[in-house]
C-alpha positions as CSV (number, residue, x, y, z in Angstrom):
1,M,-0.1,0.1,0.0
2,Y,1.5,3.2,-1.0
3,Y,-0.2,6.6,-0.1
4,I,-0.8,9.8,-1.7
5,G,-1.0,13.1,1.0
6,I,-2.5,16.2,0.1
7,D,-2.0,19.2,1.6
8,A,-4.4,22.4,0.6
9,G,-4.4,25.5,1.7
10,G,-4.9,29.1,0.5
11,T,-1.6,29.5,-1.0
12,K,-1.0,26.1,-2.9
13,T,-2.1,22.5,-3.1
14,K,0.7,20.2,-2.3
15,F,1.0,16.5,-3.2
16,S,3.8,14.1,-1.9
17,L,3.9,10.3,-2.6
18,F,5.1,8.1,0.3
19,D,5.7,4.2,0.3
20,E,4.3,1.5,3.0
21,N,6.8,2.8,5.6
22,I,5.4,6.5,5.2
23,Q,8.7,7.1,3.7
24,L,8.3,10.1,1.5
25,I,8.9,9.0,-2.5
26,T,8.5,12.4,-4.0
27,S,6.1,15.7,-3.8
28,I,5.2,18.1,-6.1
29,E,3.1,21.4,-6.2
30,K,0.0,22.7,-7.8
31,K,-2.1,26.0,-7.4
32,S,-4.9,26.6,-4.7
33,C,-7.8,24.6,-4.9
34,H,-9.6,26.4,-1.9
35,F,-13.2,25.9,-2.4
36,Q,-13.4,29.6,-1.8
37,Q,-11.3,30.4,-4.7
38,V,-12.1,28.3,-7.3
39,D,-15.3,26.3,-8.5
40,S,-15.7,23.0,-8.0
41,K,-14.9,22.4,-11.9
42,E,-11.6,23.5,-11.0
43,M,-10.9,22.2,-7.8
44,T,-11.4,18.7,-9.6
45,Y,-8.9,18.9,-12.0
46,I,-6.4,20.3,-9.9
47,L,-6.7,17.5,-7.4
48,K,-7.4,14.9,-10.2
49,T,-3.8,16.3,-11.5
50,G,-1.7,16.2,-8.9
51,I,-3.0,12.7,-7.9
52,M,-2.4,10.9,-11.3
53,E,0.8,12.6,-11.9
54,L,1.9,10.9,-8.5
55,K,0.1,8.1,-9.3
56,S,1.6,7.4,-12.5
57,Q,4.9,7.0,-11.1
58,V,3.7,3.6,-9.1
59,T,2.0,0.2,-10.1
60,K,0.9,-0.5,-6.2
61,E,-2.4,0.2,-4.6
62,I,-3.0,3.5,-3.5
63,T,-4.8,5.4,-0.4
64,I,-5.2,8.8,-1.2
65,C,-5.3,11.1,2.4
66,F,-6.9,14.8,2.0
67,G,-6.1,17.6,4.1
68,L,-8.1,20.2,2.9
69,A,-8.3,23.7,3.8
70,G,-12.1,24.9,4.4
71,Y,-13.2,21.2,5.4
72,G,-14.2,22.5,9.1
73,I,-17.4,23.7,11.0
74,C,-19.5,24.6,7.7
75,S,-21.6,21.9,6.9
76,S,-22.6,23.3,3.1
77,A,-18.7,23.8,2.8
78,R,-18.0,19.9,3.8
79,S,-20.6,19.0,1.6
80,Q,-19.3,20.6,-1.3
81,I,-16.0,19.5,-1.0
82,E,-17.0,15.9,-0.4
83,S,-18.7,15.7,-3.1
84,V,-15.6,16.8,-5.2
85,V,-13.2,14.4,-3.7
86,K,-16.1,11.5,-3.6
87,E,-15.7,12.2,-7.6
88,I,-12.4,12.0,-8.0
89,C,-11.9,9.1,-5.5
90,V,-13.9,6.2,-6.9
91,G,-12.1,3.2,-7.1
92,Y,-9.7,4.4,-4.5
93,K,-9.5,4.3,-0.4
94,Y,-9.4,8.0,1.0
95,S,-9.5,9.9,3.9
96,I,-10.5,13.6,4.5
97,C,-9.6,15.8,7.5
98,S,-9.1,20.2,7.4
99,D,-5.5,21.3,6.5
100,A,-5.1,22.1,10.1
101,T,-5.5,18.6,11.2
102,S,-3.4,17.0,8.6
103,A,-0.8,20.0,10.1
104,L,-1.1,19.2,13.5
105,Y,-0.6,15.0,13.0
106,G,2.7,16.0,11.2
107,A,4.2,18.8,13.2
108,L,3.6,16.8,16.1
109,D,4.5,13.5,14.7
110,N,1.4,11.9,15.9
111,K,2.0,13.2,19.3
112,D,-0.6,15.0,21.5
113,G,0.3,18.6,21.8
114,I,-1.0,21.8,20.1
115,V,-0.1,22.8,16.5
116,V,-0.7,26.8,15.4
117,I,-1.1,27.3,11.8
118,S,-0.6,30.8,10.6
119,G,-0.7,31.3,6.8
120,T,-3.2,33.0,4.5
121,G,-5.8,31.9,7.4
122,S,-5.0,31.1,11.0
123,I,-6.6,28.3,13.3
124,A,-4.8,26.5,16.4
125,I,-5.8,23.0,17.1
126,S,-4.6,20.2,20.0
127,C,-4.7,16.6,20.0
128,E,-5.2,14.2,23.2
129,N,-5.6,10.9,22.8
130,N,-6.8,11.8,19.2
131,V,-9.7,13.7,20.5
132,T,-9.2,17.3,18.4
133,K,-10.3,20.5,19.4
134,R,-10.1,24.1,17.5
135,C,-9.4,27.8,18.5
136,G,-9.8,30.6,15.5
137,G,-10.0,29.6,12.2
138,W,-13.4,31.9,11.4
139,G,-12.2,33.0,7.9
140,H,-10.6,36.7,6.7
141,H,-14.0,38.4,6.7
142,I,-14.5,37.2,10.8
143,G,-10.8,36.5,12.4
144,D,-8.0,34.7,11.3
145,E,-5.8,37.0,13.6
146,G,-2.3,36.7,13.2
147,S,-2.3,35.4,9.9
148,A,-0.8,36.4,6.5
149,F,-3.8,38.4,5.4
150,W,-4.3,40.0,8.7
151,I,-0.6,41.1,8.9
152,G,-0.8,41.9,5.0
153,K,-4.2,44.2,6.0
154,R,-2.6,46.1,9.1
155,L,0.6,47.1,6.3
156,L,-2.0,48.2,4.1
157,E,-3.6,50.2,6.6
158,L,0.0,51.5,7.3
159,F,0.9,52.5,4.0
160,S,-2.6,54.2,3.4
161,K,-1.8,56.8,6.3
162,Q,1.8,57.1,5.3
163,S,0.6,58.1,2.2
164,D,-1.7,60.6,3.6
165,G,0.5,62.3,5.9
166,R,-1.3,61.0,8.7
167,A,2.4,58.8,9.7
168,F,5.9,59.4,8.8
169,K,6.9,57.2,5.7
170,S,9.1,54.8,6.7
171,E,10.7,51.6,4.9
172,V,7.5,50.0,4.6
173,Y,5.7,52.5,2.3
174,H,8.4,51.9,-0.1
175,E,8.5,48.4,-0.3
176,I,4.9,47.9,-0.7
177,K,4.7,50.9,-3.5
178,N,7.8,48.4,-5.1
179,H,5.9,45.2,-4.4
180,F,3.0,46.3,-6.0
181,M,5.0,48.4,-9.0
182,L,3.0,51.6,-8.0
183,K,3.1,54.7,-10.2
184,S,1.4,56.7,-7.9
185,D,-0.3,55.4,-4.7
186,T,-3.6,55.5,-5.5
187,E,-3.3,53.2,-7.8
188,L,-3.3,50.5,-5.3
189,V,-7.0,50.5,-5.0
190,N,-7.3,49.3,-8.4
191,C,-4.6,46.9,-8.3
192,L,-6.5,45.1,-5.3
193,R,-9.3,45.0,-7.1
194,I,-8.1,43.3,-10.2
195,E,-5.9,40.6,-8.4
196,N,-7.2,37.9,-6.0
197,N,-7.3,40.1,-2.6
198,R,-7.1,37.6,-0.2
199,S,-4.0,35.7,-1.8
200,S,-2.4,39.3,-3.0
201,I,-2.8,41.0,0.2
202,A,-1.3,37.5,2.1
203,S,1.2,37.8,0.2
204,L,2.5,41.3,1.6
205,C,3.5,39.1,5.0
206,K,6.8,38.7,2.7
207,V,7.2,42.5,2.1
208,A,7.1,42.4,6.5
209,S,9.9,40.2,6.5
210,K,11.6,42.7,4.3
211,C,11.0,45.1,6.6
212,K,11.8,43.5,10.3
213,H,13.6,46.7,11.5
214,D,10.7,48.9,10.9
215,I,9.5,50.1,14.0
216,N,5.8,49.8,12.5
217,V,6.3,46.2,11.4
218,L,7.8,44.9,14.9
219,K,4.4,46.4,16.4
220,I,2.4,44.5,13.6
221,F,4.1,41.1,14.3
222,D,4.1,41.7,18.2
223,D,0.3,41.9,17.7
224,A,0.4,38.8,15.9
225,A,2.3,36.8,18.2
226,K,-0.1,37.9,20.8
227,E,-3.3,36.7,18.9
228,I,-1.7,33.5,17.7
229,A,-0.6,33.0,21.6
230,L,-4.3,33.3,22.8
231,M,-5.6,30.8,20.4
232,V,-2.9,28.5,22.0
233,N,-3.4,29.1,25.2
234,T,-7.1,29.4,25.5
235,L,-6.6,25.4,24.2
236,D,-3.9,25.0,26.5
237,N,-5.3,24.8,29.9
238,E,-1.9,23.9,30.9
239,K,-2.8,20.3,29.7
240,F,0.0,20.4,27.5
241,D,3.4,20.8,27.2
242,T,4.5,21.1,23.1
243,V,3.3,23.5,20.9
244,S,4.4,23.8,17.3
245,Y,3.6,25.9,14.4
246,I,2.8,26.0,10.2
247,G,2.2,28.5,7.7
248,G,3.7,31.2,5.7
249,V,3.7,33.9,8.7
250,F,6.6,31.7,10.4
251,N,9.2,32.0,7.4
252,S,9.7,35.2,9.0
253,G,11.3,33.8,11.2
254,E,12.3,35.4,15.0
255,S,10.1,38.6,14.3
256,I,7.5,36.6,14.8
257,I,9.1,33.6,17.1
258,L,10.5,35.4,19.8
259,P,7.2,37.4,20.5
260,L,5.3,34.4,20.4
261,K,7.6,32.4,22.8
262,K,7.1,35.6,25.2
263,Y,3.4,35.1,25.2
264,L,2.8,31.6,25.1
265,N,2.0,29.6,28.4
266,K,5.0,29.0,30.2
267,N,4.6,25.1,30.7
268,L,4.6,25.1,26.9
269,K,7.7,24.6,24.5
270,L,7.5,26.1,21.4
271,I,9.0,23.4,18.9
272,A,9.7,23.0,15.0
273,P,7.5,20.9,12.9
274,K,8.7,17.5,12.9
275,C,7.0,16.2,9.4
276,S,4.9,17.6,6.7
277,P,1.0,18.2,6.8
278,E,0.8,15.4,4.3
279,K,2.6,13.0,6.0
280,G,0.0,14.2,8.8
281,A,-2.8,13.3,6.5
282,I,-1.7,9.8,6.4
283,Y,-1.1,10.0,10.4
284,Y,-4.6,11.0,10.7
285,F,-5.7,8.1,8.2
286,L,-3.8,5.6,10.4
287,S,-5.1,6.8,13.7
288,T,-8.5,7.4,12.9
289,K,-9.4,4.5,10.9
290,I,-11.7,7.1,9.2
291,D,-11.3,6.1,5.5
292,N,-13.8,5.7,2.6
293,E,-14.0,3.7,-0.4
294,D,-16.2,4.4,-3.7
295,S,-16.3,1.9,-6.5
């Protein structure tokens, strides 16, 4: 039995092929198949294409383990996602969990603890004896505090104030202008209207990383860390000793890691993720024995 583990977030979809010992063979990446960013037809195409590319490399039986953004508390979203997956997986065993759950199982190497995911969106999730609980993950219209989108939105607010003269023009102002190749500041409004707003705004987290010595950016990262820690600490209740992390925000390194350590409960040790979310999706399948088969 070979496995395909899938990690589908708001920015990209990663497919990884594993052997029977859950050792990685190869990985490929496709664009995001998030159900709020593409329609069902395109979601089906992205997932099916990635699976077929990996399936063509082996002759053994395959189990497909999906970790999909949006597969959470909304029943209509779950139904929509399940319908797409069922169509793709005719003749295959498969399981579905959220991208947060697969990140949890992977980052902690199938052990108990807490994982916080801060990519395009944000959520914290804990696992104790295969029982999971969540905090956050309400989406960018409601929450997603401390996420790349949340940080990007804060940068845009800062840019507008600096452009108006409500605040002193700092490094952030010039970096955002270069990022969007703006000839005039007001072009930003049109630029964000034309592009995929959520992804485009979330990408500004990389701009924040470039400006890590800007006092305004340091404040934004500190506030983000405080929000992330609040989710983690809410789940902790002094029951755990380990918390890990995953997502693009943490590519900012010490800018987010150092303040996060400051705000976490003292009993929690922050560790780097041990395994990938794709491997975590397989751990979820093996741990819960929740699988499907369609023929």
